[in-house]
C-alpha positions as CSV (number, residue, x, y, z in Angstrom):
1,X,-1.3,100.4,74.5
2,X,-2.5,98.3,71.5
3,X,-3.4,94.7,71.6
4,X,-0.2,93.7,69.8
5,X,1.9,95.7,72.3
6,X,0.1,94.2,75.3
7,X,0.6,90.7,73.8
8,X,4.3,91.3,73.1
9,X,4.8,92.5,76.6
10,X,3.2,89.4,77.9
11,X,5.2,87.1,75.7
12,X,8.5,88.7,77.0
13,X,7.9,86.8,80.2
14,X,9.7,83.6,80.8
15,X,8.2,80.6,79.1
16,X,6.3,78.4,81.6
17,X,7.9,75.0,81.3
18,X,4.9,73.4,82.8
19,X,2.6,74.9,80.1
20,X,5.2,73.9,77.4
21,X,5.2,70.3,78.8
22,X,1.4,70.2,78.9
23,X,1.3,71.5,75.3
24,X,3.8,68.8,74.2
25,X,1.9,66.0,75.9
26,X,-1.4,67.3,74.4
27,X,0.4,67.5,71.0
28,X,1.7,64.0,71.4
29,X,-1.7,62.7,72.3
30,X,-3.2,64.4,69.3
31,X,-0.4,63.8,66.7
32,X,1.1,60.4,67.9
33,X,0.2,59.1,64.5
34,X,2.6,61.6,62.9
35,X,5.5,60.2,64.9
36,X,4.6,56.7,63.8
37,X,4.1,57.8,60.2
38,X,7.4,59.6,59.9
39,X,9.2,56.7,61.6
40,X,7.7,54.3,59.0
41,X,8.5,56.6,56.1
42,X,12.1,57.1,57.5
43,X,12.5,53.4,57.8
44,X,11.2,52.7,54.3
45,X,13.3,55.5,52.8
46,X,16.5,54.3,54.4
47,X,15.8,50.7,53.3
48,X,15.0,51.7,49.7
49,X,18.1,53.9,49.6
50,X,20.4,51.2,50.8
51,X,18.9,48.4,48.8
52,X,18.0,49.9,45.5
53,X,21.0,52.2,45.2
54,X,23.5,49.8,46.7
55,X,26.5,49.0,44.6
56,X,28.7,46.2,46.0
57,X,32.4,47.2,46.2
58,X,35.4,44.9,46.6
59,X,38.8,45.6,48.1
60,X,42.1,43.8,47.5
61,X,44.8,44.6,50.0
62,X,48.6,44.0,50.0
63,X,51.2,44.8,52.6
64,X,54.9,45.2,52.0
65,X,58.1,47.0,53.0
66,X,59.9,49.3,50.7
67,X,63.6,49.0,50.2
68,X,65.4,51.9,48.6
69,X,69.0,52.9,47.9
70,X,72.4,51.5,47.0
71,X,73.8,48.5,45.3
72,X,76.1,46.3,47.4
73,X,77.7,43.1,46.4
74,X,77.1,41.6,49.8
75,X,73.3,41.0,50.1
76,X,73.4,41.1,53.9
77,X,75.2,44.4,53.9
78,X,72.8,45.8,51.3
79,X,69.9,44.7,53.4
80,X,71.3,46.4,56.5
81,X,72.1,49.5,54.6
82,X,68.8,49.8,52.9
83,X,66.8,49.2,56.1
84,X,68.7,51.9,57.9
85,X,68.2,54.2,55.0
86,X,64.5,53.4,54.8
87,X,63.9,54.1,58.5
88,X,65.5,57.6,58.3
89,X,63.6,58.5,55.2
90,X,60.2,57.0,56.3
91,X,58.6,60.5,56.5
92,X,59.6,61.3,53.0
93,X,58.5,57.9,51.7
94,X,55.1,58.4,53.4
95,X,54.6,61.6,51.5
96,X,55.9,60.6,48.1
97,X,54.2,57.2,47.9
98,X,50.6,58.4,47.7
99,X,51.7,61.2,45.4
100,X,53.1,58.7,42.9
101,X,50.0,56.5,43.2
102,X,47.9,59.4,42.0
103,X,50.1,60.4,39.2
104,X,49.2,60.0,35.6
105,X,52.5,58.1,35.0
106,X,51.5,55.3,37.3
107,X,47.9,55.2,35.9
108,X,49.2,55.0,32.3
109,X,51.7,52.3,33.2
110,X,48.9,50.2,34.8
111,X,46.6,50.7,31.8
112,X,49.5,49.6,29.5
113,X,50.3,46.6,31.7
114,X,46.6,45.5,31.9
115,X,45.9,46.3,28.3
116,X,42.8,48.5,29.1
117,X,41.7,52.0,28.3
118,X,40.5,52.8,31.8
119,X,41.1,51.5,35.3
120,X,38.0,50.0,37.0
121,X,39.0,51.0,40.5
122,X,40.9,53.3,42.8
123,X,44.2,52.9,44.4
124,X,45.2,54.1,47.9
125,X,48.1,53.5,50.2
126,X,48.9,54.0,53.8
127,X,52.3,54.1,55.4
128,X,52.8,53.0,59.0
129,X,54.3,55.9,61.0
130,X,58.1,55.9,61.3
131,X,58.5,52.7,59.2
132,X,58.8,51.6,55.7
133,X,55.7,49.4,55.9
134,X,53.1,50.2,53.3
135,X,49.6,48.9,52.9
136,X,48.2,49.3,49.4
137,X,44.4,48.9,48.7
138,X,42.5,48.8,45.4
139,X,38.7,49.3,45.5
140,X,36.6,48.1,42.5
141,X,33.1,47.0,41.7
142,X,34.6,43.8,40.3
143,X,36.7,41.5,42.7
144,X,38.9,40.2,39.9
145,X,39.6,43.7,38.7
146,X,40.6,44.7,42.2
147,X,43.2,42.0,42.4
148,X,44.5,42.6,38.9
149,X,44.9,46.3,39.4
150,X,46.7,45.8,42.7
151,X,49.1,43.3,41.2
152,X,49.8,45.6,38.3
153,X,50.4,48.6,40.6
154,X,52.9,46.6,42.7
155,X,54.6,45.5,39.5
156,X,55.0,48.9,37.7
157,X,55.4,51.1,40.8
158,X,59.2,50.6,41.2
159,X,59.8,51.7,37.6
160,X,57.6,54.8,37.8
161,X,59.1,55.8,41.2
162,X,62.7,55.4,40.1
163,X,62.8,59.0,38.9
164,X,61.4,60.3,42.2
165,X,62.9,58.4,45.1
166,X,65.4,56.2,43.3
167,X,65.6,52.4,43.1
168,X,62.9,50.7,45.1
169,X,62.1,47.1,46.0
170,X,59.0,45.6,47.6
171,X,59.3,42.8,50.1
172,X,55.8,41.3,50.2
173,X,54.2,40.5,53.5
174,X,50.6,40.0,52.4
175,X,50.1,39.3,48.7
176,X,47.0,40.4,46.7
177,X,44.0,38.1,46.7
178,X,40.6,38.3,45.0
179,X,38.0,39.4,47.6
180,X,35.2,37.0,48.1
181,X,32.5,39.5,49.4
182,X,31.9,43.2,49.3
183,X,33.6,45.3,51.9
184,X,30.6,47.6,52.0
185,X,27.9,45.0,52.7
186,X,25.1,47.0,54.3
187,X,23.1,45.9,57.4
188,X,19.6,46.6,56.0
189,X,17.9,46.1,59.4
190,X,20.3,48.5,61.1
191,X,19.7,51.1,58.3
192,X,15.9,50.7,58.6
193,X,16.1,51.2,62.4
194,X,18.2,54.3,61.9
195,X,15.7,55.7,59.4
196,X,12.9,55.0,61.8
197,X,14.6,56.7,64.6
198,X,15.4,59.8,62.5
199,X,11.7,59.8,61.3
200,X,10.4,59.6,64.9
201,X,12.8,62.3,66.0
202,X,11.5,64.5,63.2
203,X,7.9,63.9,64.4
204,X,8.9,64.7,68.0
205,X,10.6,67.9,66.8
206,X,7.4,69.0,65.0
207,X,5.4,68.3,68.1
208,X,7.8,70.4,70.1
209,X,7.4,73.3,67.6
210,X,3.6,72.8,67.9
211,X,3.8,73.1,71.7
212,X,6.1,76.1,71.5
213,X,4.1,78.1,69.1
214,X,0.6,77.0,70.3
215,X,0.3,80.0,72.7
216,X,-3.3,79.3,73.6
217,X,-4.9,80.4,76.8
218,X,-3.8,77.9,79.5
219,X,-4.9,79.5,82.8
220,X,-7.9,81.7,83.8
221,X,-5.6,84.6,84.8
222,X,-3.8,85.0,81.5
223,X,-6.3,87.3,79.8
224,X,-6.8,89.1,83.1
225,X,-3.1,89.9,83.2
226,X,-3.2,91.1,79.6
227,X,-6.5,93.0,79.4
228,X,-7.7,93.2,83.0
229,X,-10.5,90.9,81.9
230,X,-12.0,88.9,84.9
231,X,-12.8,85.3,84.7
232,X,-16.4,84.7,85.7
233,X,-15.8,81.0,86.4
234,X,-14.6,77.6,85.1
235,X,-16.9,75.0,83.6
236,X,-16.4,71.3,84.1
237,X,-16.6,68.7,81.3
238,X,-19.8,66.7,81.0
239,X,-19.0,63.1,79.8
240,X,-21.7,60.8,78.4
241,X,-21.5,57.1,78.4
242,X,-20.7,55.5,75.1
243,X,-24.0,53.6,74.9
244,X,-25.9,56.9,75.2
245,X,-23.9,58.9,72.6
246,X,-26.5,58.2,69.9
247,X,-29.0,60.2,71.8
248,X,-29.4,63.9,71.3
249,X,-26.6,65.6,73.3
250,X,-28.4,68.3,75.2
251,X,-26.0,69.6,77.8
252,X,-28.3,71.2,80.4
253,X,-28.1,72.1,84.1
254,X,-31.7,70.7,84.2
255,X,-30.4,67.3,83.2
256,X,-29.7,65.3,86.4
257,X,-27.5,62.9,84.5
258,X,-24.8,65.5,84.3
259,X,-22.5,66.6,87.1
260,X,-23.7,68.9,89.9
261,X,-20.5,70.8,89.4
262,X,-21.6,71.9,86.0
263,X,-24.8,73.3,87.4
264,X,-23.0,75.0,90.3
265,X,-20.5,76.6,87.9
266,X,-23.2,77.9,85.5
267,X,-25.2,79.3,88.4
268,X,-22.2,81.1,89.7
269,X,-21.2,82.5,86.3
270,X,-24.8,83.7,85.6
271,X,-25.1,85.3,89.0
272,X,-21.8,87.2,88.5
273,X,-22.8,88.4,85.0
274,X,-26.3,89.4,86.3
275,X,-24.8,91.5,89.1
276,X,-22.5,93.2,86.7
277,X,-25.5,94.1,84.4
278,X,-27.5,95.3,87.4
279,X,-24.7,97.7,88.3
280,X,-25.1,99.2,84.8
281,X,-28.9,99.1,84.9
282,X,-28.6,96.7,82.0
283,X,-30.7,93.7,80.9
284,X,-29.4,92.5,77.6
285,X,-26.4,90.1,77.8
286,X,-24.5,89.1,74.6
287,X,-22.8,85.7,74.8
288,X,-20.1,85.0,72.2
289,X,-16.7,83.4,71.6
290,X,-13.8,83.6,69.2
291,X,-14.6,80.7,67.0
292,X,-17.0,77.8,66.7
293,X,-16.6,74.9,69.1
294,X,-15.9,76.7,72.3
295,X,-19.2,76.0,73.9
296,X,-20.8,79.4,73.4
297,X,-24.4,78.2,72.7
298,X,-24.4,75.7,75.5
299,X,-23.2,78.3,78.0
300,X,-25.7,80.9,76.7
301,X,-28.7,78.6,77.0
302,X,-27.7,77.3,80.4
303,X,-27.2,80.8,81.7
304,X,-30.8,81.4,80.7
305,X,-31.8,78.3,82.7
306,X,-29.7,79.5,85.6
307,X,-31.4,82.9,85.6
308,X,-34.8,81.2,85.6
309,X,-33.7,79.2,88.7
310,X,-32.9,82.6,90.3
311,X,-36.5,83.4,89.7
312,X,-35.8,85.9,86.9
313,X,-38.1,86.5,83.9
314,X,-35.7,85.4,81.1
315,X,-35.8,85.6,77.3
316,X,-33.3,83.6,75.3
317,X,-32.8,84.7,71.7
318,X,-30.9,82.6,69.2
319,X,-29.2,85.6,67.5
320,X,-26.9,83.3,65.6
321,X,-29.0,83.7,62.5
322,X,-26.5,81.9,60.3
323,X,-27.0,78.6,62.2
324,X,-30.3,78.7,64.1
325,X,-29.7,75.4,66.0
326,X,-30.6,76.4,69.5
327,X,-34.3,75.7,68.9
328,X,-33.6,71.9,68.7
329,X,-32.6,71.9,72.4
330,X,-35.9,73.5,73.3
331,X,-38.6,72.1,71.0
332,X,-39.1,69.9,68.0
333,X,-41.5,72.3,66.3
334,X,-40.5,75.0,63.9
335,X,-40.5,78.7,64.6
336,X,-39.9,82.1,62.9
337,X,-37.4,83.4,65.5
338,X,-35.7,86.8,65.5
339,X,-35.6,87.0,61.7
340,X,-39.3,86.6,61.4
341,X,-39.9,89.4,63.9
342,X,-37.4,91.8,62.4
343,X,-38.7,91.3,58.8
344,X,-42.3,91.6,59.9
345,X,-43.3,88.0,59.0
346,X,-44.4,87.3,62.5
347,X,-45.3,89.4,65.6
348,X,-43.1,89.4,68.6
349,X,-45.9,88.0,70.7
350,X,-46.4,85.0,68.4
351,X,-42.7,84.4,67.8
352,X,-41.8,84.2,71.5
353,X,-42.5,80.8,73.0
354,X,-42.3,79.3,76.5
355,X,-40.3,76.3,77.7
356,X,-42.3,74.4,80.2
357,X,-39.4,72.5,81.6
358,X,-37.1,75.5,82.5
359,X,-39.7,78.3,82.6
360,X,-37.7,80.5,80.2
361,X,-39.1,82.3,77.1
362,X,-37.3,81.8,73.9
363,X,-37.1,83.4,70.5
364,X,-35.5,80.9,68.2
365,X,-35.8,80.3,64.5
366,X,-35.6,77.1,62.5
367,X,-33.8,78.0,59.3
368,X,-30.5,79.7,58.7
369,X,-30.5,83.2,57.3
370,X,-28.4,84.8,54.6
371,X,-27.2,88.4,54.5
372,X,-27.4,88.7,58.3
373,X,-25.7,92.2,58.5
374,X,-28.6,93.7,56.5
375,X,-31.1,92.1,58.9
376,X,-29.2,93.4,62.0
377,X,-29.0,97.0,60.6
378,X,-32.7,97.3,60.1
379,X,-34.4,99.6,62.6
380,X,-36.8,96.8,63.5
381,X,-33.9,94.9,65.1
382,X,-33.2,97.7,67.5
383,X,-36.9,98.2,68.2
384,X,-37.3,94.5,69.0
385,X,-34.5,94.7,71.6
386,X,-36.1,97.9,73.0
387,X,-39.4,96.1,73.5
388,X,-38.0,92.9,75.1
389,X,-35.8,95.1,77.4
390,X,-39.0,96.4,78.9
391,X,-40.7,93.1,79.3
392,X,-38.0,90.8,80.8
393,X,-35.5,90.9,83.7
394,X,-32.8,89.4,81.5
395,X,-32.4,88.9,77.8
396,X,-29.6,86.6,76.6
397,X,-28.4,86.9,73.0
398,X,-26.5,83.9,71.6
399,X,-24.5,85.5,68.8
400,X,-22.1,84.0,66.2
401,X,-18.3,83.8,67.0
402,X,-16.7,87.3,67.1
403,X,-13.7,86.4,64.9
404,X,-15.7,84.9,62.0
405,X,-18.4,87.6,61.4
406,X,-19.3,91.2,62.2
407,X,-22.6,90.0,63.6
408,X,-21.4,90.0,67.2
409,X,-20.0,93.6,67.0
410,X,-23.3,94.8,65.5
411,X,-25.3,93.2,68.2
412,X,-22.9,94.4,70.9
413,X,-23.9,98.0,70.1
414,X,-27.4,97.3,71.4
415,X,-26.4,95.1,74.3
416,X,-25.6,96.1,77.9
417,X,-22.8,93.6,78.6
418,X,-20.8,90.8,77.0
419,X,-20.0,87.4,78.4
420,X,-17.1,85.9,76.4
421,X,-16.7,82.1,76.3
422,X,-13.1,80.8,76.0
423,X,-12.2,77.1,75.8
424,X,-9.0,76.0,77.5
425,X,-6.1,75.4,75.1
426,X,-8.2,75.8,72.0
427,X,-7.7,79.2,70.4
428,X,-4.4,81.2,70.1
429,X,-4.2,84.0,72.5
430,X,-3.6,86.6,69.8
431,X,-6.8,85.7,68.0
432,X,-8.8,86.0,71.3
433,X,-7.3,89.4,72.0
434,X,-8.0,90.6,68.5
435,X,-11.7,89.5,68.7
436,X,-12.0,91.1,72.2
437,X,-10.6,94.3,70.8
438,X,-13.2,94.3,68.1
439,X,-15.9,93.9,70.6
440,X,-14.5,96.7,72.8
441,X,-14.8,99.1,69.9
442,X,-18.6,98.8,70.1
443,X,-18.4,100.6,73.5
444,X,-20.2,97.7,75.3
445,X,-18.5,96.5,78.5
446,X,-17.1,93.0,78.4
447,X,-18.2,91.7,81.8
448,X,-15.7,88.8,81.8
449,X,-15.2,85.4,80.3
450,X,-16.3,81.9,81.1
451,X,-13.4,79.5,81.0
452,X,-13.9,75.8,80.3
453,X,-11.8,72.7,79.7
454,X,-9.5,73.4,82.6
455,X,-7.3,70.2,83.2
456,X,-7.1,68.5,86.5
457,X,-3.9,70.3,87.7
458,X,-5.2,73.7,86.7
459,X,-8.6,73.8,88.3
460,X,-10.5,72.7,91.4
461,X,-13.2,70.9,89.4
462,X,-11.1,68.1,88.0
463,X,-10.4,67.2,84.4
464,X,-12.9,68.7,82.0
465,X,-13.3,70.2,78.6
466,X,-16.2,70.9,76.3
467,X,-14.8,69.1,73.3
468,X,-15.9,65.8,74.7
469,X,-19.6,66.4,74.3
470,X,-19.9,68.6,71.3
471,X,-22.1,71.4,72.5
472,X,-25.4,70.1,71.4
473,X,-26.0,70.7,67.7
474,X,-23.5,73.5,67.3
475,X,-21.2,72.6,64.3
476,X,-19.0,74.2,61.7
477,X,-20.0,77.5,60.1
478,X,-21.3,77.9,56.6
479,X,-24.8,76.6,55.7
480,X,-25.7,73.1,56.8
481,X,-28.1,70.6,55.6
482,X,-30.9,73.1,55.6
483,X,-29.4,75.2,52.9
484,X,-32.2,74.4,50.5
485,X,-34.6,76.1,52.8
486,X,-32.4,79.1,53.8
487,X,-34.3,82.3,54.5
488,X,-33.1,85.3,52.6
């Protein structure tokens, strides 16, 4: 089964609502500014739309009853006859009245009556159900035009409608008047609030999408369920006080300022990895991760410290030749490191140094190296590992992230086991699995992974995560400030 197939099978399981909620809360904490920004933009957009593009419109309204029908000499009899006739034909009147209003005959008659070429407004009418009561409305951008058009429509309508429904007469109830204020006066505050709510809703929706598609590793057992990869242990967060943040951030189990839990976790992880290596008669342990920022270098160096506490003869090698930053955690002097030994610029005996505080030996350079694959493919690299294998109980290689470069895969071929570092809720699961699959192709056994950043409700150590303390000097990849002195 391929990595994609295994991942698809895993994703077919029900979505963990707890994880989805956690991702949402994390996204909200991270992107709260987006919600505020979209709310502000929505509010501004609605305000501008309703203020800059607002056109005041005025309505003049008149109400009347419509009398139709015969001519009687007795006015009272005529009124009684017409009212009865209008009631029975109310349905027909309701249909024909709007039709006549929209006809060109009525429009032309109004134009002629007003002496204009076009009508600055629109006419509408509404009949009360089962009655001859009509409400006629004219809407115009000019209040005087609205009144004039309505008066003209009432005046000319009987003549135009004579050919359709016969003689008609309007009995006015409410006469036309010039409107004093626009009927569509907007509430700018209400519109701005509506825009803000829509903008905030859009921001919340984006965060929900972020939470749904994040699909990072949330629990230590997730990779075990997908790839039968055991979790070697969880690592707690080491927080530093704000007043001390200007100091060099050297996260070490030898530093008493940091939690005892961190030390206990590292000792446990190192012991498990060491036992796995011993079962394979191995000594060289490769430590890597998917991307930068997961705590790989900190874990690797502290595993070396832990092995020394277990009375092992340990060699720590900064094999991340593109960065070469581990040395700063051990000494302030410069050194040749692995590159110097492989290229013959320095002997192994002279390049390896001793750390008096921890008791470990280390092989760490000072300057980043270009064209790393060419260095790792040299026979001298394999010969160097063969020599140190015979001199030390444990050799730890701190390699570059597996996803970014092929360096880790090249080194894995000459290693006896791999410890993979995964930061909680940091890298998408698919990327982790693809990187692990690349390492598996080297034939070297992946012993397990160290899981860090486990939140309070997901681990017995409390709330912790490596992102708070920055992993020493480990930064973004590429060449840093020392580019001008890069070895080639």
